C-alpha positions, 0 to 999 in steps of 0.5 A: 038838670041840677046846678050846684055851687062850687062852694057846696060841691067841694063839701057834698062830692058824694051827694053829688055824685049820687045826684048824677046818676039819675041826673046832670049836675052842673056846678057854679063860680059866681053864678056861671057854670063850671062844669056839668057830673052826668053818669058815664052812661050819659055820655055812652048814650049821647043824651043832650044836657040842659039846663034851668031855674027849677032845677037849681032850687031844686039842688038847693032842696036837695042839698040842704035835705041833704045836710040833714040828713046827715046831722042825723 
């Protein structure tokens, strides 16, 4: 699962939805999870949703790449 701070989520909703099609995205406020965005198929299958620190770092890197790509 990927974690994204809420202030970044506001600016990147389309990116978050794209990511959620593949893996759950946790939205955080002040470092605390406040919501999880998942694909409808994840909910329908009843898959468990898990989180880890590597995913949070991955989210920061993916977000940075997304922002760089959006500039071009």
